[in-house]
TORBATOR-844072 format. One line per field, with one value per residue (C-alpha): residue in one letter; residue number from 1; x, y, z. Coordinates in Angstrom, 1 decimal, always signed. Layout:
r = c(A, ...)
k = c(NUM, ...)
east = c(X, ...)
north = c(Y, ...)
up = c(Z, ...)
***
This chain:
r = c(M, L, A, K, V, F, S, A, S, T, Y, G, I, D, A, Y, I, V, D, V, E, V, D, L, G, F, G, L, H, S, F, V, I, V, G, L, P, D, N, A, V, K, E, S, Q, H, R, V, S, A, A, I, K, N, S, G, F, K, F, P, I, R, R, I, T, V, N, L, A, P, A, D, V, K, K, E, G, A, I, F, D, L, P, I, A, V, G, M, L, S, A, L, G, A, F, R, S, G, I, L, S, N, F, L, M, L, G, E, L, S, L, D, G, T, L, R, P, I, K, G, A, I, S, M, A, M, A, S, R, D, G, N, F, S, G, I, I, L, P, K, E, N, A, Q, E, A, A, L, V, K, G, A, T, V, Y, P, V, E, N, L, V, E, V, V, Q, F, L, S, G, A, K, S, I, E, P, V, K, S, D, F, E, N, V, F, Q, Q, V, S, E, Y, S, V, D, F, S, E, V, K, G, Q, E, H, A, K, R, A, L, E, V, A, A, S, G, G, H, N, I, L, M, L, G, P, P, G, T, G, K, T, M, L, A, R, R, L, P, T, I, L, P, K, M, E, L, E, E, S, L, E, T, T, K, I, H, S, V, A, G, T, L, I, N, N, Q, P, I, V, A, I, R, P, F, R, S, P, H, H, S, I, S, E, A, G, L, V, G, G, G, A, Y, P, K, P, G, E, V, S, L, A, N, N, G, V, L, F, L, D, E, L, P, E, F, H, R, D, V, L, E, S, L, R, Q, P, L, E, D, G, F, V, T, I, G, R, A, K, S, T, I, T, Y, P, S, R, F, I, L, G, A, S, M, N, P, C, P, C, G, Y, F, S, D, P, H, K, E, C, T, C, T, I, H, M, I, K, K, Y, R, A, K, I, S, G, P, L, L, D, R, I, D, V, H, I, E, V, P, S, I, K, Y, E, S, L, A, K, K, E, P, G, E, S, S, E, K, I, R, A, R, V, N, K, A, R, E, I, Q, L, E, R, F, K, D, L, K, K, K, K, P, I, Y, N, N, S, Q, M, E, S, R, E, I, R, K, F, C, E, I, D, A, T, S, E, S, L, L, K, T, A, I, D, R, F, G, L, S, A, R, A, Y, D, R, I, L, K, V, A, R, T, I, A, D, L, E, G, S, L, N, I, K, P, A, H, I, S, E, A, I, Q, Y, R, S, F, D, R, N, L, V)
k = c(1, 2, 3, 4, 5, 6, 7, 8, 9, 10, 11, 12, 13, 14, 15, 16, 17, 18, 19, 20, 21, 22, 23, 24, 25, 26, 27, 28, 29, 30, 31, 32, 33, 34, 35, 36, 37, 38, 39, 40, 41, 42, 43, 44, 45, 46, 47, 48, 49, 50, 51, 52, 53, 54, 55, 56, 57, 58, 59, 60, 61, 62, 63, 64, 65, 66, 67, 68, 69, 70, 71, 72, 73, 74, 75, 76, 77, 78, 79, 80, 81, 82, 83, 84, 85, 86, 87, 88, 89, 90, 91, 92, 93, 94, 95, 96, 97, 98, 99, 100, 101, 102, 103, 104, 105, 106, 107, 108, 109, 110, 111, 112, 113, 114, 115, 116, 117, 118, 119, 120, 121, 122, 123, 124, 125, 126, 127, 128, 129, 130, 131, 132, 133, 134, 135, 136, 137, 138, 139, 140, 141, 142, 143, 144, 145, 146, 147, 148, 149, 150, 151, 152, 153, 154, 155, 156, 157, 158, 159, 160, 161, 162, 163, 164, 165, 166, 167, 168, 169, 170, 171, 172, 173, 174, 175, 176, 177, 178, 179, 180, 181, 182, 183, 184, 185, 186, 187, 188, 189, 190, 191, 192, 193, 194, 195, 196, 197, 198, 199, 200, 201, 202, 203, 204, 205, 206, 207, 208, 209, 210, 211, 212, 213, 214, 215, 216, 217, 218, 219, 220, 221, 222, 223, 224, 225, 226, 227, 228, 229, 230, 231, 232, 233, 234, 235, 236, 237, 238, 239, 240, 241, 242, 243, 244, 245, 246, 247, 248, 249, 250, 251, 252, 253, 254, 255, 256, 257, 258, 259, 260, 261, 262, 263, 264, 265, 266, 267, 268, 269, 270, 271, 272, 273, 274, 275, 276, 277, 278, 279, 280, 281, 282, 283, 284, 285, 286, 287, 288, 289, 290, 291, 292, 293, 294, 295, 296, 297, 298, 299, 300, 301, 302, 303, 304, 305, 306, 307, 308, 309, 310, 311, 312, 313, 314, 315, 316, 317, 318, 319, 320, 321, 322, 323, 324, 325, 326, 327, 328, 329, 330, 331, 332, 333, 334, 335, 336, 337, 338, 339, 340, 341, 342, 343, 344, 345, 346, 347, 348, 349, 350, 351, 352, 353, 354, 355, 356, 357, 358, 359, 360, 361, 362, 363, 364, 365, 366, 367, 368, 369, 370, 371, 372, 373, 374, 375, 376, 377, 378, 379, 380, 381, 382, 383, 384, 385, 386, 387, 388, 389, 390, 391, 392, 393, 394, 395, 396, 397, 398, 399, 400, 401, 402, 403, 404, 405, 406, 407, 408, 409, 410, 411, 412, 413, 414, 415, 416, 417, 418, 419, 420, 421, 422, 423, 424, 425, 426, 427, 428, 429, 430, 431, 432, 433, 434, 435, 436, 437, 438, 439, 440, 441, 442, 443, 444, 445, 446, 447, 448, 449, 450, 451, 452, 453, 454, 455, 456, 457, 458, 459, 460, 461, 462, 463, 464, 465, 466, 467, 468, 469, 470, 471, 472, 473, 474, 475, 476, 477, 478, 479, 480, 481, 482, 483, 484, 485, 486, 487, 488, 489, 490, 491, 492, 493, 494, 495, 496, 497, 498, 499, 500, 501, 502, 503, 504, 505, 506, 507, 508, 509, 510, 511, 512, 513)
east = c(+72.9, +73.0, +75.1, +75.0, +78.0, +78.1, +80.9, +81.4, +82.7, +83.4, +81.6, +83.6, +85.2, +82.3, +81.5, +78.2, +77.2, +77.4, +75.5, +77.7, +75.3, +76.9, +74.8, +76.2, +73.9, +73.9, +75.2, +78.4, +81.1, +81.1, +82.0, +80.0, +80.1, +77.3, +76.4, +78.4, +81.9, +85.0, +87.9, +89.6, +86.4, +85.9, +89.4, +88.4, +87.3, +90.9, +92.3, +89.4, +89.6, +93.4, +93.2, +90.5, +92.5, +95.9, +94.3, +93.4, +89.6, +87.7, +86.7, +83.1, +82.8, +79.4, +77.7, +78.8, +76.9, +78.0, +75.8, +77.0, +74.1, +73.0, +73.5, +73.2, +76.3, +79.7, +82.0, +85.7, +88.9, +89.8, +88.2, +85.4, +87.8, +87.4, +83.6, +83.2, +85.5, +83.8, +80.4, +81.5, +82.8, +79.6, +77.4, +79.5, +78.8, +82.2, +80.4, +76.9, +75.7, +73.8, +76.9, +77.7, +75.1, +77.1, +80.1, +81.3, +84.1, +86.6, +90.1, +92.1, +93.3, +96.7, +96.9, +98.1, +95.1, +96.9, +95.2, +96.6, +95.8, +93.0, +92.1, +89.4, +89.5, +88.5, +85.4, +84.5, +84.8, +82.5, +80.0, +80.3, +79.6, +76.7, +75.2, +75.2, +77.4, +79.1, +82.4, +84.4, +86.9, +89.7, +93.5, +95.8, +97.7, +94.5, +93.4, +95.0, +93.5, +90.0, +90.3, +90.5, +86.7, +85.1, +82.4, +83.8, +84.9, +87.8, +89.0, +92.4, +93.1, +96.1, +94.7, +91.5, +92.1, +92.1, +88.8, +87.2, +88.5, +87.2, +83.7, +83.4, +84.4, +87.7, +89.8, +89.3, +90.5, +90.9, +89.5, +92.1, +92.0, +93.5, +94.2, +93.3, +94.9, +98.2, +98.3, +97.4, +100.2, +102.8, +102.3, +101.5, +105.1, +106.3, +109.7, +110.5, +110.5, +110.6, +113.7, +115.7, +115.0, +117.7, +116.9, +113.8, +112.1, +109.7, +108.6, +108.2, +105.9, +103.8, +103.4, +102.3, +99.7, +98.5, +98.2, +96.4, +93.7, +93.7, +94.9, +96.3, +99.9, +102.1, +105.9, +107.9, +111.7, +114.8, +115.8, +117.4, +115.9, +114.1, +110.5, +109.9, +111.7, +109.4, +106.3, +107.1, +107.0, +103.6, +101.6, +103.8, +102.3, +98.7, +96.5, +96.9, +94.4, +91.1, +89.7, +87.0, +89.6, +92.0, +89.3, +88.1, +91.6, +92.4, +89.4, +90.5, +94.1, +92.8, +90.5, +93.3, +95.8, +98.3, +98.4, +102.0, +103.1, +102.7, +100.7, +97.0, +95.9, +96.8, +97.6, +99.5, +98.3, +99.0, +101.5, +101.0, +103.4, +102.5, +104.8, +103.8, +103.1, +100.1, +96.8, +93.5, +92.2, +95.4, +94.9, +91.2, +90.4, +88.6, +89.3, +87.0, +86.5, +86.8, +89.6, +90.6, +93.0, +95.7, +93.3, +91.5, +94.7, +95.7, +92.4, +92.9, +96.5, +98.5, +98.6, +101.9, +102.3, +106.0, +106.8, +103.1, +103.3, +104.6, +101.3, +98.8, +96.3, +93.3, +94.7, +95.1, +91.6, +90.2, +91.3, +88.7, +85.8, +87.7, +89.3, +85.9, +83.7, +86.0, +84.9, +85.3, +82.5, +83.3, +80.5, +80.0, +77.2, +75.5, +76.9, +78.4, +81.0, +82.0, +85.3, +86.3, +89.1, +89.6, +93.2, +95.6, +97.1, +100.8, +102.4, +105.8, +107.2, +110.1, +109.6, +110.4, +111.4, +115.1, +114.3, +116.4, +114.1, +114.9, +117.7, +120.6, +123.3, +122.4, +121.3, +117.9, +117.9, +114.2, +112.3, +109.3, +107.2, +108.6, +108.0, +104.4, +103.7, +105.2, +103.1, +100.0, +100.0, +98.3, +94.8, +93.0, +90.3, +92.9, +94.8, +91.5, +91.7, +95.2, +95.3, +99.0, +101.8, +105.4, +108.8, +111.4, +114.9, +118.3, +119.7, +122.7, +125.7, +125.3, +121.9, +123.3, +126.2, +124.1, +124.4, +121.5, +118.2, +115.3, +111.9, +110.3, +107.1, +105.6, +105.9, +104.6, +101.7, +100.7, +100.2, +98.3, +96.0, +95.1, +94.2, +92.1, +90.2, +89.4, +88.0, +85.9, +84.4, +83.7, +81.9, +80.1, +76.7, +76.6, +73.5, +74.7, +74.5, +78.2, +79.8, +82.9, +85.8, +88.6, +89.1, +90.0, +86.4, +84.8, +82.9, +81.8, +79.1, +81.4, +84.3, +82.1, +81.0, +84.2, +86.9, +85.9, +88.9, +89.4, +90.1, +93.9, +93.9, +91.5, +93.8, +96.8, +95.0, +93.9, +97.5, +98.9, +96.4, +97.1, +100.9, +101.8, +99.2, +97.5, +94.6, +91.0, +90.8, +93.5, +91.2, +89.2, +92.3, +94.2, +91.3, +91.0, +94.7, +94.8, +92.0, +94.2, +97.2, +95.1, +93.9, +97.5, +98.1, +94.8, +93.6, +89.8, +90.2, +92.3, +95.0, +97.1, +100.1, +98.0, +96.9, +100.5, +101.7, +98.9, +99.8, +103.3, +101.7, +100.5, +103.8, +102.2, +99.7, +102.4, +103.3, +106.5, +107.7)
north = c(+77.8, +80.3, +83.4, +85.8, +87.8, +90.3, +90.2, +91.2, +90.0, +91.6, +91.4, +93.1, +96.0, +96.7, +94.9, +93.4, +92.3, +88.6, +87.1, +84.5, +82.3, +79.8, +77.1, +74.8, +71.7, +68.5, +65.3, +63.9, +66.4, +67.8, +71.1, +72.0, +75.3, +76.0, +78.9, +78.2, +78.3, +77.8, +75.6, +78.4, +79.0, +75.3, +75.1, +77.7, +75.0, +73.9, +77.4, +78.4, +75.3, +75.7, +79.4, +79.1, +76.4, +78.2, +81.4, +79.8, +79.3, +76.0, +74.6, +73.4, +69.6, +70.0, +69.6, +73.0, +74.4, +77.7, +79.4, +82.2, +84.2, +85.1, +81.4, +81.7, +83.8, +82.1, +83.0, +82.9, +83.6, +83.3, +86.6, +84.7, +83.1, +85.8, +86.1, +82.3, +82.1, +85.0, +83.4, +80.2, +82.0, +84.1, +81.0, +79.6, +82.8, +84.4, +87.8, +89.1, +88.3, +91.6, +93.6, +91.6, +93.5, +96.7, +95.6, +94.3, +91.7, +90.1, +88.7, +85.6, +83.7, +82.1, +78.9, +80.8, +83.2, +86.2, +88.0, +88.2, +91.1, +90.8, +92.1, +94.7, +96.5, +99.8, +98.3, +96.6, +99.9, +101.5, +98.7, +99.2, +102.9, +102.4, +99.7, +102.0, +99.8, +101.3, +100.1, +97.6, +95.2, +94.0, +93.2, +96.0, +96.0, +97.0, +99.7, +102.7, +101.7, +101.3, +104.5, +106.5, +106.0, +109.1, +108.2, +104.7, +103.8, +101.3, +99.2, +97.5, +94.2, +91.9, +88.6, +86.7, +87.3, +91.1, +90.9, +88.9, +91.3, +94.3, +92.7, +91.7, +95.2, +94.1, +96.1, +99.4, +99.9, +103.4, +103.7, +104.5, +108.0, +108.9, +112.3, +111.6, +114.8, +114.2, +110.5, +111.5, +114.1, +111.7, +109.1, +111.4, +111.9, +110.0, +108.3, +109.2, +112.5, +113.6, +115.7, +112.4, +111.7, +113.0, +113.7, +112.3, +115.7, +114.5, +111.6, +113.8, +116.1, +113.2, +111.9, +115.4, +115.4, +112.0, +113.0, +116.2, +114.5, +111.0, +109.5, +106.0, +105.9, +103.4, +103.9, +102.3, +102.1, +99.9, +98.4, +100.7, +104.0, +104.7, +103.7, +102.0, +104.9, +107.4, +105.3, +105.0, +108.8, +109.2, +109.0, +111.9, +114.4, +113.3, +115.5, +114.7, +112.2, +113.5, +112.0, +109.9, +108.6, +107.7, +105.9, +103.9, +102.9, +102.0, +99.7, +97.8, +97.3, +96.4, +93.7, +92.4, +92.5, +94.7, +97.7, +98.6, +98.1, +101.1, +102.9, +102.6, +104.5, +104.8, +108.5, +108.5, +107.3, +103.6, +102.3, +98.7, +96.8, +93.1, +90.6, +89.6, +86.0, +87.2, +85.3, +86.9, +86.4, +88.1, +91.1, +91.8, +89.8, +86.6, +83.2, +80.7, +83.4, +86.6, +89.0, +92.4, +92.1, +94.5, +96.7, +97.4, +97.7, +100.4, +102.3, +106.0, +105.5, +103.9, +100.3, +99.8, +96.8, +96.4, +94.4, +94.6, +92.0, +89.4, +89.3, +86.6, +87.7, +86.8, +88.6, +91.8, +91.5, +91.3, +94.9, +96.2, +96.4, +98.1, +100.6, +101.4, +101.4, +102.2, +99.1, +95.3, +92.8, +89.3, +86.8, +83.6, +81.0, +82.5, +86.0, +88.9, +91.3, +94.7, +96.3, +99.9, +100.1, +103.7, +104.0, +105.3, +102.5, +102.9, +100.4, +99.9, +97.6, +97.2, +98.4, +94.9, +91.5, +92.3, +95.8, +97.9, +98.8, +102.4, +102.7, +104.7, +103.0, +99.3, +97.3, +95.7, +92.0, +91.6, +91.4, +93.6, +90.4, +89.7, +93.3, +93.3, +89.9, +91.2, +94.4, +92.5, +90.9, +94.1, +94.0, +96.9, +97.1, +97.5, +100.1, +102.0, +102.7, +104.1, +107.7, +108.5, +106.5, +107.8, +106.7, +106.7, +106.7, +106.0, +108.7, +110.7, +111.0, +114.8, +114.3, +111.6, +113.8, +116.8, +117.5, +119.9, +118.2, +118.2, +119.9, +118.6, +116.6, +119.4, +122.0, +119.6, +118.6, +122.3, +122.6, +119.3, +120.5, +123.7, +121.6, +119.2, +122.2, +123.4, +120.0, +119.7, +123.1, +122.0, +118.8, +119.8, +120.5, +117.3, +115.2, +111.7, +108.4, +108.2, +111.5, +112.8, +114.1, +114.4, +114.6, +110.9, +109.9, +111.9, +110.0, +110.9, +113.4, +115.3, +115.2, +116.9, +119.5, +120.4, +119.6, +121.8, +122.8, +125.4, +124.7, +124.9, +122.2, +120.1, +120.2, +119.4, +116.4, +115.1, +115.4, +113.5, +110.6, +110.3, +110.8, +108.8, +106.1, +106.8, +104.5, +105.7, +105.2, +107.8, +110.6, +110.9, +110.1, +113.0, +115.4, +114.4, +114.7, +118.1, +119.3, +118.4, +120.2, +123.3, +123.0, +122.9, +126.1, +127.6, +128.0, +128.0, +126.8, +123.9, +125.4, +123.9, +123.6, +121.5, +119.2, +118.9, +117.9, +115.4, +113.8, +113.1, +111.0, +108.3, +106.5, +103.0, +103.9, +104.8, +102.6, +100.6, +101.3)
up = c(+120.9, +118.0, +117.3, +114.4, +113.3, +110.4, +107.9, +104.3, +100.9, +97.6, +94.3, +91.7, +93.5, +95.8, +99.1, +100.3, +103.8, +104.7, +107.7, +109.5, +111.5, +113.9, +115.5, +118.2, +118.3, +120.3, +118.8, +117.5, +116.8, +113.3, +111.6, +108.5, +106.6, +104.1, +101.9, +98.7, +100.4, +98.3, +99.4, +101.4, +103.3, +104.0, +105.4, +107.9, +110.3, +110.7, +111.2, +113.5, +115.8, +116.2, +116.7, +119.5, +121.3, +121.0, +122.2, +125.5, +124.9, +125.0, +121.6, +121.6, +120.9, +119.3, +116.0, +114.5, +111.6, +110.0, +107.4, +105.2, +103.9, +101.3, +100.6, +96.8, +96.3, +96.1, +99.1, +98.7, +100.8, +104.4, +105.6, +107.4, +109.9, +112.5, +112.4, +112.6, +115.6, +117.3, +116.6, +118.3, +121.4, +121.6, +121.4, +124.3, +126.3, +126.2, +125.9, +125.4, +121.9, +121.5, +120.9, +117.7, +115.7, +116.1, +114.2, +110.9, +111.3, +109.0, +109.1, +108.4, +111.5, +111.9, +114.0, +117.0, +116.8, +115.3, +112.4, +108.8, +106.5, +104.0, +100.5, +99.8, +103.2, +101.7, +100.1, +103.4, +105.3, +102.8, +103.4, +107.1, +106.8, +104.4, +106.6, +109.6, +111.7, +114.8, +113.5, +111.6, +113.3, +111.0, +111.1, +112.2, +108.8, +107.0, +109.4, +107.7, +104.3, +105.8, +107.8, +104.6, +104.2, +105.6, +108.2, +108.9, +112.4, +112.2, +115.1, +114.5, +116.2, +116.3, +117.5, +118.6, +122.3, +121.7, +119.8, +122.7, +125.3, +123.3, +122.8, +126.5, +127.6, +129.2, +126.8, +125.1, +121.5, +120.0, +116.5, +113.8, +112.4, +109.1, +107.6, +104.0, +102.7, +104.5, +103.4, +99.8, +99.7, +101.1, +98.4, +95.4, +94.2, +91.1, +91.2, +87.6, +85.6, +82.0, +82.8, +83.0, +79.3, +76.9, +73.4, +71.7, +71.6, +68.9, +71.0, +74.1, +72.1, +70.9, +74.4, +75.5, +72.8, +73.8, +77.4, +76.6, +74.5, +76.2, +73.0, +72.8, +71.4, +69.5, +69.4, +66.6, +66.8, +67.0, +70.4, +72.9, +71.8, +75.0, +74.2, +77.5, +79.4, +77.7, +78.4, +82.1, +82.3, +80.6, +83.9, +85.3, +82.8, +83.1, +85.4, +89.1, +90.4, +91.9, +95.1, +93.3, +90.9, +93.7, +95.7, +92.7, +91.8, +95.4, +95.6, +92.5, +93.8, +97.3, +95.9, +93.7, +96.6, +94.8, +97.2, +97.9, +101.6, +103.8, +101.1, +101.9, +98.9, +95.2, +94.8, +91.5, +88.2, +87.7, +85.2, +84.3, +81.9, +81.6, +79.9, +76.4, +77.6, +79.7, +79.2, +78.2, +81.8, +83.2, +80.9, +81.0, +84.2, +84.9, +86.4, +88.2, +90.7, +88.6, +89.6, +88.0, +85.1, +84.0, +82.1, +85.4, +87.5, +85.0, +85.5, +85.5, +84.4, +81.6, +80.3, +78.4, +76.1, +75.1, +72.0, +70.9, +68.1, +70.6, +72.4, +71.5, +68.9, +71.0, +74.0, +72.0, +70.5, +74.1, +74.5, +72.2, +74.7, +77.5, +75.1, +73.6, +76.7, +79.6, +81.5, +81.1, +81.7, +82.8, +82.3, +84.2, +84.3, +87.3, +87.5, +85.5, +87.0, +85.7, +86.4, +85.5, +82.8, +81.7, +80.7, +78.0, +76.0, +75.4, +73.1, +71.5, +68.8, +66.5, +62.9, +61.7, +63.0, +63.2, +64.6, +62.3, +59.3, +58.3, +60.9, +59.5, +61.5, +61.2, +58.2, +58.2, +57.2, +56.7, +53.4, +52.7, +53.0, +56.4, +57.6, +56.3, +58.0, +61.2, +61.3, +60.2, +63.7, +64.9, +63.7, +62.0, +64.7, +67.4, +65.3, +64.9, +68.6, +68.6, +67.5, +67.6, +65.9, +66.1, +65.2, +68.0, +66.2, +67.7, +69.9, +68.8, +70.9, +71.3, +72.9, +75.3, +76.3, +77.3, +81.1, +81.4, +82.3, +79.9, +80.6, +83.8, +84.0, +86.1, +83.3, +80.7, +83.0, +83.4, +79.6, +79.6, +82.4, +80.4, +77.3, +79.4, +80.9, +77.4, +76.5, +79.6, +78.8, +75.2, +76.0, +79.2, +77.5, +75.5, +76.4, +76.0, +77.9, +77.5, +78.6, +76.8, +78.8, +76.2, +72.5, +72.1, +73.0, +70.2, +67.6, +64.1, +65.2, +67.6, +65.0, +62.4, +65.0, +66.7, +64.1, +61.2, +59.0, +56.3, +52.6, +53.1, +55.8, +53.8, +50.8, +53.0, +54.5, +51.1, +49.8, +52.7, +52.3, +48.6, +48.7, +51.9, +51.4, +54.7, +55.4, +55.4, +59.2, +59.6, +58.5, +61.8, +63.9, +62.3, +63.0, +66.6, +67.2, +65.4, +67.7, +70.7, +69.2, +68.7, +72.3, +73.5, +71.7, +73.0, +69.4, +68.8, +65.2, +63.7, +61.5, +58.8, +61.1, +63.5, +60.7, +59.5, +62.9, +63.3, +60.0, +61.4, +64.1, +61.6, +61.0, +61.0, +58.3, +55.7, +52.8, +53.3, +49.8)
***
């Protein structure tokens, strides 16, 4: 007796259809799962057998063979519990087998037959819609997330008994409907705001420039000056997420299992702040069965690395590809997986090992050699990808004592949006394999075309490089940031004032003595 049930699994952030074939043969009782299953899939036999018995059904004492096709792709997780159980019951005649071809099924079974939530539900729902299935049957907890996919019919179920009753026609289940716009609006509010930050006007301005041009930013300052507080509010001044951005980011978080409870969609720009002890696989993704890393979980948002020199050197160097390309590729012996990773890098660090170099209130105990060795932990190639460096000094009492709130994120975001619109218009006609959406993505050719400066600005830039000891790599970075500052002011040309401000955002490049 043979039954075939359709299920799905994920590859990267997308889902593909998996045929679950269940054969009940004659002979001594055995239960074998083939088709490159991992340990979690192999253990399905124990969960499935207990769930069938505890749900009141008769478990077949047969030679049971389950094939997961395509057989040459590794299968992982417990999502095949439900289709395997349904396939067994169908082979025993619990309901007509023809109905199984209409649905995509997935879910992890508890021993009592109830269903547990799964990862990647939104990607599975897209596979159901694209595969022209009549509907997708999955755990109730994942229904709202899956229902966000336009054109997908989602049937929520709580246990194995309910699934059998539905397939046999003994029970009717209403498909879940989701108002995407309403759900998106409900979860699109940030819990923090720039109005809560007192003082640090220079740093706020630098973050506005970074948000406007998509520039990566490095903040230097002693402990307790508000670097982390400022960074946490950077996503609030970025343009609001578009539908495509939201769905792409939701797919990543769904596959990784990091969606917040009762929030089926990621509607605000992510902010990820991993600890400095994170591994390379944890940051960029990987593992025996590759999973998205922090660079992908921060997709369309902000990745913040606090205490940057404390991260392992090889971990920081692994950031170079995602920062350059907007995606990360994880290679394995038999497969290669690509995850999106478009984000703004925010980083902070102390100016020296003790943290108080150039602080007017506390004396620094570090030697110049110690400071240079500390800063040398950040490699040149990584610094090449950070356009804005600013100093965040200690806050004066007068600023802390102010009762009136600062400028809100909404007002700052309005200016950022205008600058971004100017950039989209500027780059819309470029015929490139790699499209440009903001100033930070400009390369040498675009810088020469869109960042022309007059003689006064050229002289100012030359003086700054000679006097302050700015590195050669600072030249292009200053021009790109100056272009963004001009966009914020709505200026067609880059003026000396824009160059002057951009020079201030190269603190890390200046000589220590």
